[in-house]
C-alpha positions in Angstrom: 211.0 185.0 233.4 214.6 184.8 231.1 214.0 183.0 227.6 217.3 181.4 226.3 217.8 180.1 222.7 221.1 177.6 221.5 223.3 178.7 218.7 224.7 176.3 216.6 227.3 176.7 214.6 226.7 174.6 211.4 225.2 171.0 213.6 227.5 171.8 216.7 225.5 173.3 219.2 228.2 175.7 220.7 226.2 178.2 223.4 223.3 180.0 224.6 222.0 183.3 224.2 219.0 184.3 227.0 217.2 187.4 227.8 216.7 188.4 231.4 213.7 189.3 232.8 215.0 193.0 232.8 215.7 192.6 229.1 218.9 192.4 228.8 221.3 189.0 226.6 223.5 187.2 227.6 225.4 184.6 225.1 227.8 181.8 227.2 229.8 179.4 225.2 228.6 175.9 226.3 230.9 173.9 228.4 231.2 170.6 226.1 232.3 173.4 223.5 235.0 174.7 225.5 236.6 171.4 225.7 236.5 170.2 222.1 239.3 169.7 220.4 237.7 171.9 217.3 236.3 174.7 219.4 236.4 178.3 217.7 235.1 181.2 218.9 231.6 182.7 216.9 233.7 186.2 216.8 237.2 187.9 216.9 235.3 189.9 219.5 233.9 186.9 221.4 237.1 185.1 222.8 236.4 181.7 223.9 235.8 181.7 227.7 233.5 180.1 230.3 232.2 183.7 231.8 228.8 185.2 229.9 229.1 187.4 227.8 226.7 190.6 229.1 224.9 192.8 226.3 227.0 195.7 226.0 229.4 192.7 225.0 227.4 190.8 222.9 224.9 192.9 221.4 227.5 194.0 217.8 227.8 190.4 217.0 224.1 189.0 217.6 222.5 192.9 216.1 224.8 192.6 213.2 223.0 189.4 212.3 219.7 191.0 211.6 218.1 193.6 209.5 218.5 197.3 209.5 216.4 200.5 209.3 212.4 201.1 207.8 213.2 196.7 207.2 213.5 196.0 210.5 210.7 198.4 211.6 208.6 196.5 209.1 209.2 192.8 210.0 208.7 193.7 213.6 205.3 194.7 212.8 204.8 191.9 211.0 205.8 189.8 213.6 204.2 191.7 216.5 207.8 191.9 218.2 209.4 195.1 219.4 211.9 196.7 216.8 215.2 196.7 219.0 214.3 193.5 220.8 217.3 191.6 218.9 216.3 188.1 220.7 212.8 188.1 219.8 213.8 189.2 216.2 216.5 186.5 216.4 213.8 184.0 217.9 211.8 184.7 214.9 214.0 185.0 211.9 217.4 183.4 212.7 217.1 180.0 211.3 219.7 180.6 208.4 221.5 184.0 209.1 224.9 184.8 207.4 227.4 182.6 208.5 226.9 179.3 210.1 224.8 180.2 213.2 221.3 179.1 213.7 219.2 179.7 216.7 217.3 177.2 218.1 214.5 178.0 220.7 216.1 175.8 224.1 215.9 172.3 223.6 215.3 171.6 220.6 217.6 169.8 218.5 218.7 170.1 215.2 217.3 167.1 213.7 214.3 168.1 214.8 213.8 170.3 211.9 213.6 168.6 208.6 215.0 171.1 206.4 213.8 171.0 202.6 212.8 173.4 199.8 209.8 174.6 198.2 210.2 175.2 194.7 208.8 178.7 193.3 207.5 179.2 189.5 207.8 182.1 187.5 205.1 184.0 189.1 205.1 183.1 192.9 208.6 184.9 192.9 207.3 187.4 191.1 204.5 187.8 193.8 206.4 187.5 196.7 209.2 189.7 195.2 206.8 192.2 194.8 205.5 191.2 198.7 209.4 192.1 200.0 208.4 196.4 200.3 205.5 195.1 202.8 206.7 191.5 204.0 210.8 191.8 204.1 212.3 188.4 204.2 209.1 187.1 203.5 209.1 186.6 207.7 206.1 185.0 208.5 205.4 182.2 206.1 205.6 179.0 207.4 208.4 177.4 207.7 210.9 180.9 207.0 213.7 181.6 209.1 215.8 183.8 207.0 218.2 187.1 208.3 220.2 189.2 206.5 221.4 192.3 207.5 221.4 195.6 206.0 218.1 197.8 205.0 218.3 196.9 201.0 215.1 194.6 200.3 216.1 191.4 199.4 215.8 187.2 200.3 218.1 184.5 200.6 217.2 181.3 198.5 218.6 178.4 196.7 219.1 178.4 193.2 219.8 174.3 192.2 222.2 173.1 189.2 218.9 173.6 187.3 218.0 177.1 187.7 215.3 176.5 189.8 215.0 179.1 192.9 213.7 177.7 195.7 212.8 179.3 199.8 214.7 177.5 202.3 212.3 176.1 205.0 212.9 174.2 208.4 216.4 176.1 208.6 217.4 174.7 205.2 220.6 176.8 204.3 220.2 179.1 201.6 223.1 179.5 198.7 222.2 183.2 197.1 220.8 186.1 197.7 218.1 187.8 195.8 217.7 191.1 195.2 214.9 192.8 193.5 215.1 196.1 191.1 214.3 199.3 193.2 212.5 202.4 191.4 214.0 204.5 193.5 217.6 203.5 192.6 217.1 203.5 188.8 219.5 199.6 187.2 220.6 199.3 191.1 220.7 195.5 189.8 222.3 196.2 186.9 224.9 198.4 188.6 225.8 196.3 190.9 226.2 193.3 188.7 228.3 195.5 186.4 231.0 196.4 189.6 230.5 193.1 191.4 231.9 191.8 187.3 234.5 194.7 186.3 235.8 193.7 190.6 236.3 190.0 189.0 238.6 191.1 185.2 240.5 193.1 188.0 241.6 190.5 189.9 240.0 191.5 193.2 238.4 188.4 194.6 234.5 189.0 194.0 231.2 187.1 195.0 229.7 185.6 191.3 226.6 187.3 189.9 224.0 187.6 187.4 220.8 189.4 186.8 217.3 187.2 185.9 213.6 188.5 185.6 210.4 187.4 187.7 207.6 188.5 185.1 208.4 192.3 184.9 210.8 192.7 187.8 214.3 192.7 187.4 216.7 190.8 190.3 220.3 190.1 191.2 221.4 186.8 191.5 224.7 186.6 193.9 226.1 183.6 195.2 226.7 183.1 198.6 230.4 183.0 199.9 229.9 181.4 203.0 227.9 178.5 201.7 229.5 175.4 200.2 228.4 173.0 197.4 229.0 169.3 199.0 228.9 166.5 195.9 225.7 164.3 197.0 224.6 166.1 199.6 221.3 168.1 199.0 222.0 171.0 201.6 225.1 173.2 201.2 227.2 173.4 204.4 227.1 176.8 205.8 230.8 178.6 206.5 231.3 181.2 209.0 232.0 184.6 208.6 231.3 187.6 210.6 231.7 191.8 209.3 234.3 194.0 210.5 231.5 195.4 212.9 231.1 192.5 213.9 234.7 191.6 214.4 235.8 195.0 216.4 232.9 195.1 218.6 231.1 198.5 216.3 227.1 198.2 217.1 225.6 198.2 213.1 223.8 201.9 214.2 227.6 203.0 214.1 229.2 201.6 211.2 230.3 204.9 208.9 232.9 206.1 210.4 231.8 209.8 210.7 228.9 208.1 213.4 232.7 206.5 215.3 232.3 203.0 213.3 235.7 202.0 211.8 238.5 203.5 209.5 240.5 202.2 207.4 243.4 201.7 209.7 240.8 199.9 212.1 240.1 197.9 209.3 244.1 197.1 208.4 244.7 196.6 211.9 242.2 193.7 211.9 243.4 191.7 208.8 247.2 191.9 210.7 245.7 190.6 214.1 243.5 187.9 212.8 244.1 186.3 209.0 246.1 183.8 208.9 247.5 184.9 205.7 248.1 188.7 206.3 250.1 190.1 203.9 248.0 188.7 200.7 244.8 189.8 202.6 246.6 192.9 203.0 246.9 193.8 199.5 243.6 192.3 198.6 241.9 194.5 200.9 243.8 197.8 199.7 242.8 196.5 195.7 239.2 196.3 197.5 239.7 199.6 198.9 241.0 201.8 195.6 238.8 199.6 193.7 235.2 201.2 195.6 237.5 205.3 195.1 237.5 204.4 191.3 234.2 203.0 190.6 232.9 205.7 193.6 230.8 203.3 196.2 231.1 205.8 198.6 228.9 203.0 200.9 231.7 200.9 201.5 230.6 201.0 205.2 232.7 198.3 208.0 229.7 195.9 207.2 230.2 195.5 204.1 233.7 193.4 204.7 233.9 190.8 205.9 235.9 187.8 207.5 235.8 183.8 206.4 236.3 181.3 208.7 236.5 178.1 206.9 237.6 174.3 207.4 240.2 172.3 206.2 240.9 169.3 207.4 241.9 169.9 210.9 243.0 173.3 210.2 241.0 176.4 210.2 241.5 178.9 207.9 240.8 182.8 209.1 240.5 185.1 205.7 239.4 188.2 204.1 236.2 187.1 202.2 234.9 188.0 199.2 233.7 191.4 198.2 230.2 192.2 198.3 227.5 195.1 198.1 229.8 197.2 195.3 228.2 199.6 193.4 228.4 203.2 192.4 226.6 205.1 194.8 227.8 208.3 192.4 225.7 206.7 189.8 223.2 209.1 191.9 223.6 212.5 192.3 221.3 213.1 195.1 222.7 210.0 197.4 226.0 211.4 199.4 229.1 212.2 198.6 231.0 211.6 201.6 232.9 208.4 201.7 232.0 205.5 204.2 235.3 206.2 205.6 238.1 208.5 205.1 241.1 208.0 202.4 243.8 209.2 204.6 242.4 213.1 205.2 239.8 212.9 202.7 236.5 212.4 203.1 235.4 212.3 199.6 236.5 210.7 196.9 236.5 213.4 194.4 238.9 215.7 196.6 241.1 212.7 196.9 245.0 214.2 196.4 248.2 212.4 196.3 248.9 213.2 199.9 246.1 211.8 200.9 247.2 208.4 199.8 250.8 208.6 200.9 248.7 209.1 204.5 246.8 206.6 203.8 249.6 204.5 203.5 250.8 205.7 206.8 247.4 204.6 208.6 247.5 201.2 206.9 251.3 200.5 207.0 252.4 200.0 204.2 255.1 202.0 201.8 253.9 205.3 200.0 255.3 204.6 197.1 254.5 201.4 196.8 250.8 202.4 197.3 250.6 205.0 194.8 251.4 202.4 192.5 248.6 200.3 193.3 246.0 203.4 193.1 247.6 203.4 189.5 247.4 199.6 188.5 243.6 198.7 189.5 242.7 202.3 188.2 244.0 200.8 184.9 243.3 197.4 185.2 239.8 198.9 185.4 239.8 201.5 182.0 241.3 198.1 180.2 238.0 196.0 181.4 235.5 198.3 181.1 235.4 197.8 177.1 234.6 193.8 178.1 231.2 194.4 179.7 230.0 197.8 177.8 227.5 195.2 175.8 226.7 193.3 178.5 225.3 196.6 179.8 223.9 198.5 177.3 221.6 200.0 180.1 224.3 201.3 181.8 226.8 203.0 179.3 226.7 206.2 181.5 228.1 204.4 184.1 230.6 202.8 182.5 231.6 206.1 180.7 231.5 207.5 184.8 233.9 205.5 185.6 236.3 205.3 183.2 236.7 209.0 184.1 237.3 208.4 187.2 239.3 206.2 186.6 241.8 208.9 184.2 241.6 211.1 187.3 243.2 208.8 190.0 246.1 207.9 187.3 246.8 210.9 187.0 246.4 211.9 191.2 248.4 208.7 191.9 251.4 209.9 189.5 251.6 213.3 190.8 249.6 215.9 188.5 247.0 218.0 190.0 243.0 217.7 188.7 240.2 219.7 189.7 236.5 218.1 190.8 235.3 215.2 189.2 
């Protein structure tokens, strides 16, 4: 039996996702959408066309909307579905995803679902966060259909003007992502909040965030860049986005360069091909790459960079999305020292030398002298702004010192100096 889901982009029906009797997925754009003057593709890797996309052509995009790793396995067990069945998972939790897509049972209309928000008391929030390891995304609760990619415990929520946190029900859009502390990574919420704040101070467009507590659980609350608040509207507006793996046609299982995933050349080439302001976005991407080196973020893989699609009147804007999932992984000595994407031929940030910076410049089509100079400028900016944040994050002063030393080393290398390992 063929199963179908209707795929909506905000309020527009754009196509159908099917699973045939063999278990294979197919995605087909609707004829009405193809004939609509406003029609856009749901992915740079799935251009508008009337012919269906086979599973080998579309799985990378749709699976990229879903949780990964142990989180996905636990979620599947709770829902009584196969962990490898992307279609079934989207059917169960595809109400509010990254970007602007919503998946509905075939034949159902958005108007059939009256979105609403259920406010949580501090105690209710604390209890919900405690359940996340065994009930990822709180999936299975009545009216809750939320999907977030990645393997970390988190939940999509609605955060109102009064500081109240609520759960979005019946496909209502969330506007924040909430990540609780994790025992296996001490001070991880402070780490990520610090790094996101530092990025913004340095001049990088990064997601806004704040720390909070529910009972004795510390959490990080991150504003979604793929949501837009509208005056007078009860609900925020979803803005479409996709990560670099989705846009490049790469499955989430291959997000690391060492697994065959994208390298920095692929990322810069993508921005050149899709951005309608490539000059600005290429420099912004370079700054983000350098910043990740400075803070020691070795987990900056292809799913941690995204493209944002937004509408301005009748014009479509395609640009590099705000930076997100930024933290210092070198703060945890038991994590890998290998970077997710090489800088030139260097696969560890501690082994980067000026020749690797020059190799990177050649790979991404930029002037070597200009790239060297930008390494210095970003590292110097980070050093200058570190004292601004030090008092706000007293629990991770050792991280502040670590980044300060790394910045010194990068400055020295980019100016032609030779140093040992950090």
